[in-house]
N, CA and C atoms as an extended XYZ file, in Angstrom:
264
Properties=species:S:1:pos:R:3:atomname:S:1:resname:S:1:resid:I:1 pbc="F F F"
N       -39.713       -0.491        3.906 N   MET     1
C       -38.707        0.226        4.674 CA  MET     1
C       -38.083       -0.714        5.705 C   MET     1
N       -36.796       -0.654        5.843 N   CYS     2
C       -36.057       -1.525        6.751 CA  CYS     2
C       -36.166       -1.014        8.190 C   CYS     2
N       -36.463       -1.933        9.094 N   LYS     3
C       -36.494       -1.578       10.511 CA  LYS     3
C       -35.068       -1.483       11.038 C   LYS     3
N       -34.877       -0.577       11.987 N   ILE     4
C       -33.567       -0.346       12.599 CA  ILE     4
C       -33.611       -0.804       14.050 C   ILE     4
N       -32.525       -1.411       14.507 N   CYS     5
C       -32.419       -1.882       15.887 CA  CYS     5
C       -32.499       -0.697       16.846 C   CYS     5
N       -33.383       -0.795       17.840 N   LYS     6
C       -33.514        0.304       18.796 CA  LYS     6
C       -32.372        0.332       19.809 C   LYS     6
N       -31.456       -0.634       19.725 N   LYS     7
C       -30.329       -0.664       20.661 CA  LYS     7
C       -29.003       -0.289       20.000 C   LYS     7
N       -28.788       -0.722       18.738 N   CYS     8
C       -27.497       -0.425       18.083 CA  CYS     8
C       -27.642        0.400       16.803 C   CYS     8
N       -28.881        0.672       16.386 N   ASN     9
C       -29.172        1.481       15.194 CA  ASN     9
C       -28.696        0.873       13.878 C   ASN     9
N       -28.525       -0.453       13.832 N   LYS    10
C       -28.173       -1.140       12.588 CA  LYS    10
C       -29.426       -1.825       12.036 C   LYS    10
N       -29.472       -2.094       10.730 N   PRO    11
C       -30.648       -2.740       10.133 CA  PRO    11
C       -30.924       -4.116       10.740 C   PRO    11
N       -32.187       -4.377       11.021 N   LEU    12
C       -32.581       -5.661       11.609 CA  LEU    12
C       -32.652       -6.778       10.580 C   LEU    12
N       -32.750       -6.426        9.304 N   ASN    13
C       -32.868       -7.463        8.278 CA  ASN    13
C       -31.511       -8.022        7.852 C   ASN    13
N       -30.440       -7.552        8.472 N   GLN    14
C       -29.099       -8.059        8.181 CA  GLN    14
C       -28.555       -8.779        9.409 C   GLN    14
N       -28.045       -9.977        9.204 N   SER    15
C       -27.468      -10.747       10.310 CA  SER    15
C       -26.132      -10.156       10.727 C   SER    15
N       -25.850      -10.282       12.014 N   ILE    16
C       -24.565       -9.869       12.573 CA  ILE    16
C       -23.971      -11.092       13.257 C   ILE    16
N       -22.689      -11.342       13.032 N   ARG    17
C       -21.994      -12.460       13.696 CA  ARG    17
C       -20.947      -11.895       14.643 C   ARG    17
N       -21.024      -12.337       15.902 N   ILE    18
C       -20.092      -11.874       16.934 CA  ILE    18
C       -19.735      -13.048       17.834 C   ILE    18
N       -18.482      -13.408       17.871 N   GLY    19
C       -17.967      -14.382       18.828 CA  GLY    19
C       -18.743      -15.676       18.958 C   GLY    19
N       -19.083      -16.308       17.836 N   GLY    20
C       -19.803      -17.575       17.878 CA  GLY    20
C       -21.312      -17.427       17.985 C   GLY    20
N       -21.796      -16.195       17.943 N   TYR    21
C       -23.231      -15.912       17.964 CA  TYR    21
C       -23.610      -15.212       16.671 C   TYR    21
N       -24.878      -15.374       16.277 N   LYS    22
C       -25.382      -14.761       15.053 CA  LYS    22
C       -26.796      -14.276       15.313 C   LYS    22
N       -27.148      -13.142       14.739 N   SER    23
C       -28.511      -12.641       14.896 CA  SER    23
C       -29.412      -13.254       13.828 C   SER    23
N       -30.654      -13.494       14.191 N   CYS    24
C       -31.663      -13.995       13.256 CA  CYS    24
C       -32.489      -12.800       12.786 C   CYS    24
N       -32.514      -12.509       11.483 N   PRO    25
C       -33.256      -11.351       10.994 CA  PRO    25
C       -34.745      -11.376       11.348 C   PRO    25
N       -35.378      -12.532       11.261 N   LYS    26
C       -36.812      -12.600       11.543 CA  LYS    26
C       -37.096      -12.374       13.029 C   LYS    26
N       -36.377      -13.068       13.903 N   CYS    27
C       -36.556      -12.867       15.351 CA  CYS    27
C       -36.260      -11.417       15.726 C   CYS    27
N       -35.235      -10.850       15.094 N   SER    28
C       -34.838       -9.476       15.384 CA  SER    28
C       -35.931       -8.494       14.975 C   SER    28
N       -36.507       -8.680       13.797 N   GLN    29
C       -37.561       -7.775       13.344 CA  GLN    29
C       -38.806       -7.888       14.215 C   GLN    29
N       -39.110       -9.077       14.686 N   ILE    30
C       -40.265       -9.272       15.572 CA  ILE    30
C       -40.066       -8.522       16.888 C   ILE    30
N       -38.836       -8.551       17.428 N   ASN    31
C       -38.553       -7.964       18.737 CA  ASN    31
C       -38.142       -6.493       18.692 C   ASN    31
N       -37.728       -5.992       17.540 N   GLY    32
C       -37.315       -4.596       17.426 CA  GLY    32
C       -35.858       -4.354       17.794 C   GLY    32
N       -35.133       -5.416       18.087 N   TYR    33
C       -33.699       -5.346       18.369 CA  TYR    33
C       -33.088       -6.675       17.962 C   TYR    33
N       -31.775       -6.680       17.728 N   HIS    34
C       -31.112       -7.910       17.304 CA  HIS    34
C       -31.215       -8.977       18.391 C   HIS    34
N       -31.601      -10.173       17.968 N   VAL    35
C       -31.673      -11.336       18.852 CA  VAL    35
C       -30.634      -12.328       18.344 C   VAL    35
N       -29.698      -12.669       19.220 N   PHE    36
C       -28.586      -13.550       18.868 CA  PHE    36
C       -28.776      -14.942       19.446 C   PHE    36
N       -28.329      -15.936       18.676 N   TYR    37
C       -28.289      -17.333       19.108 CA  TYR    37
C       -26.900      -17.872       18.783 C   TYR    37
N       -26.538      -18.966       19.422 N   ARG    38
C       -25.286      -19.638       19.054 CA  ARG    38
C       -25.387      -20.032       17.577 C   ARG    38
N       -24.282      -19.970       16.886 N   GLU    39
C       -24.292      -20.265       15.449 CA  GLU    39
C       -24.832      -21.656       15.145 C   GLU    39
N       -24.679      -22.603       16.078 N   GLU    40
C       -25.192      -23.966       15.866 CA  GLU    40
C       -26.712      -23.992       15.710 C   GLU    40
N       -27.403      -22.967       16.211 N   GLU    41
C       -28.866      -22.912       16.141 CA  GLU    41
C       -29.377      -22.572       14.742 C   GLU    41
N       -28.483      -22.330       13.797 N   PHE    42
C       -28.888      -21.941       12.450 CA  PHE    42
C       -28.780      -23.073       11.444 C   PHE    42
N       -27.905      -24.009       11.682 N   GLY    43
C       -27.670      -25.060       10.704 CA  GLY    43
C       -26.863      -24.528        9.529 C   GLY    43
N       -26.411      -25.445        8.701 N   THR    44
C       -25.602      -25.068        7.541 CA  THR    44
C       -26.078      -25.808        6.299 C   THR    44
N       -25.649      -25.315        5.161 N   SER    45
C       -25.969      -25.942        3.884 CA  SER    45
C       -24.824      -25.680        2.914 C   SER    45
N       -24.425      -26.719        2.197 N   ASP    46
C       -23.386      -26.548        1.177 CA  ASP    46
C       -23.801      -25.500        0.146 C   ASP    46
N       -25.091      -25.404       -0.126 N   LYS    47
C       -25.594      -24.474       -1.134 CA  LYS    47
C       -25.469      -23.020       -0.699 C   LYS    47
N       -25.266      -22.781        0.595 N   ARG    48
C       -25.141      -21.409        1.110 CA  ARG    48
C       -23.687      -20.974        1.247 C   ARG    48
N       -22.743      -21.849        0.921 N   GLU    49
C       -21.328      -21.506        1.047 CA  GLU    49
C       -20.926      -20.480       -0.012 C   GLU    49
N       -20.339      -19.382        0.466 N   THR    50
C       -19.832      -18.320       -0.402 CA  THR    50
C       -18.537      -17.788        0.206 C   THR    50
N       -17.923      -16.857       -0.459 N   ARG    51
C       -16.722      -16.229        0.091 CA  ARG    51
C       -17.051      -15.521        1.412 C   ARG    51
N       -18.202      -14.865        1.481 N   ASN    52
C       -18.605      -14.164        2.704 CA  ASN    52
C       -19.202      -15.095        3.748 C   ASN    52
N       -19.593      -16.289        3.343 N   ASN    53
C       -20.221      -17.258        4.245 CA  ASN    53
C       -19.600      -18.639        4.004 C   ASN    53
N       -18.311      -18.800        4.306 N   PRO    54
C       -17.627      -20.061        3.991 CA  PRO    54
C       -18.169      -21.268        4.754 C   PRO    54
N       -18.827      -21.040        5.891 N   ASP    55
C       -19.406      -22.138        6.673 CA  ASP    55
C       -20.757      -22.586        6.127 C   ASP    55
N       -21.361      -21.776        5.258 N   GLY    56
C       -22.677      -22.105        4.723 CA  GLY    56
C       -23.787      -21.990        5.751 C   GLY    56
N       -23.600      -21.122        6.756 N   ILE    57
C       -24.597      -20.976        7.818 CA  ILE    57
C       -25.894      -20.398        7.251 C   ILE    57
N       -27.016      -20.921        7.717 N   GLN    58
C       -28.327      -20.464        7.260 CA  GLN    58
C       -28.590      -19.033        7.730 C   GLN    58
N       -29.449      -18.316        7.025 N   SER    59
C       -29.770      -16.931        7.376 CA  SER    59
C       -30.611      -16.839        8.640 C   SER    59
N       -31.616      -17.703        8.735 N   HIS    60
C       -32.559      -17.659        9.853 CA  HIS    60
C       -32.351      -18.856       10.777 C   HIS    60
N       -32.706      -18.678       12.052 N   CYS    61
C       -32.579      -19.769       13.018 CA  CYS    61
C       -33.501      -20.927       12.618 C   CYS    61
N       -33.245      -22.097       13.151 N   THR    62
C       -34.035      -23.272       12.775 CA  THR    62
C       -35.504      -23.098       13.124 C   THR    62
N       -35.810      -22.395       14.211 N   ALA    63
C       -37.213      -22.175       14.584 CA  ALA    63
C       -37.928      -21.345       13.522 C   ALA    63
N       -37.300      -20.303       13.025 N   CYS    64
C       -37.916      -19.462       11.995 CA  CYS    64
C       -38.041      -20.192       10.664 C   CYS    64
N       -37.215      -21.188       10.452 N   ARG    65
C       -37.312      -21.998        9.234 CA  ARG    65
C       -38.263      -23.175        9.420 C   ARG    65
N       -39.011      -23.185       10.522 N   GLY    66
C       -40.014      -24.221       10.733 CA  GLY    66
C       -39.539      -25.390       11.554 C   GLY    66
N       -38.445      -25.218       12.282 N   GLY    67
C       -37.878      -26.328       13.035 CA  GLY    67
C       -38.168      -26.323       14.517 C   GLY    67
N       -39.304      -25.824       14.946 N   GLY    68
C       -39.646      -25.869       16.365 CA  GLY    68
C       -39.433      -24.553       17.076 C   GLY    68
N       -39.247      -24.627       18.385 N   ASN    69
C       -39.107      -23.436       19.216 CA  ASN    69
C       -37.661      -22.956       19.258 C   ASN    69
N       -37.503      -21.650       19.237 N   ALA    70
C       -36.164      -21.068       19.347 CA  ALA    70
C       -35.707      -21.125       20.797 C   ALA    70
N       -34.420      -21.333       21.006 N   PRO    71
C       -33.897      -21.259       22.373 CA  PRO    71
C       -33.933      -19.805       22.843 C   PRO    71
N       -33.661      -19.586       24.100 N   LYS    72
C       -33.616      -18.213       24.604 CA  LYS    72
C       -32.480      -17.477       23.906 C   LYS    72
N       -32.809      -16.353       23.312 N   GLY    73
C       -31.817      -15.562       22.606 CA  GLY    73
C       -31.126      -14.560       23.514 C   GLY    73
N       -30.078      -13.962       22.993 N   VAL    74
C       -29.322      -12.928       23.694 CA  VAL    74
C       -29.588      -11.614       22.970 C   VAL    74
N       -29.940      -10.574       23.714 N   SER    75
C       -30.259       -9.291       23.086 CA  SER    75
C       -29.004       -8.577       22.593 C   SER    75
N       -29.224       -7.642       21.719 N   CYS    76
C       -28.145       -6.875       21.104 CA  CYS    76
C       -27.276       -6.183       22.154 C   CYS    76
N       -27.891       -5.512       23.118 N   ASP    77
C       -27.076       -4.795       24.099 CA  ASP    77
C       -26.275       -5.750       24.982 C   ASP    77
N       -26.832       -6.931       25.283 N   ASP    78
C       -26.087       -7.914       26.080 CA  ASP    78
C       -24.892       -8.469       25.313 C   ASP    78
N       -25.076       -8.771       24.036 N   ILE    79
C       -23.971       -9.334       23.251 CA  ILE    79
C       -22.865       -8.295       23.079 C   ILE    79
N       -23.236       -7.026       22.914 N   MET    80
C       -22.237       -5.960       22.792 CA  MET    80
C       -21.483       -5.786       24.111 C   MET    80
N       -22.185       -5.909       25.231 N   LEU    81
C       -21.557       -5.816       26.547 CA  LEU    81
C       -20.562       -6.957       26.734 C   LEU    81
N       -20.960       -8.174       26.344 N   TRP    82
C       -20.057       -9.328       26.435 CA  TRP    82
C       -18.804       -9.074       25.612 C   TRP    82
N       -19.014       -8.583       24.395 N   GLN    83
C       -17.889       -8.338       23.495 CA  GLN    83
C       -16.945       -7.299       24.097 C   GLN    83
N       -17.485       -6.237       24.666 N   ASN    84
C       -16.652       -5.199       25.272 CA  ASN    84
C       -15.900       -5.728       26.488 C   ASN    84
N       -16.522       -6.593       27.274 N   ASN    85
C       -15.866       -7.169       28.446 CA  ASN    85
C       -14.726       -8.095       28.044 C   ASN    85
N       -14.848       -8.752       26.902 N   LEU    86
C       -13.785       -9.636       26.430 CA  LEU    86
C       -12.539       -8.848       26.026 C   LEU    86
N       -12.723       -7.603       25.635 N   ARG    87
C       -11.601       -6.763       25.196 CA  ARG    87
C       -10.811       -6.194       26.367 C   ARG    87
N       -11.419       -6.126       27.541 N   VAL    88
C       -10.775       -5.505       28.709 CA  VAL    88
C        -9.618       -6.333       29.198 C   VAL    88
């Protein structure tokens, strides 16, 4: 069964991209809410390039893929607040 974000009610196993930030499904499932990092924290691969992912960005952050410690993430409610403030 898919876990749902306790802040936005969207599935945690699906990444969300907002304004240069992307959620990591694994970090999000561990925390119970979407955890966002700058897109650079994910890395890219030519093999991941698709119509929906033209940049080839990886699904999980580098830390979850075994690349060390994750930087401090931004929570789902904070990223949504930032996005709403940008629209004002």
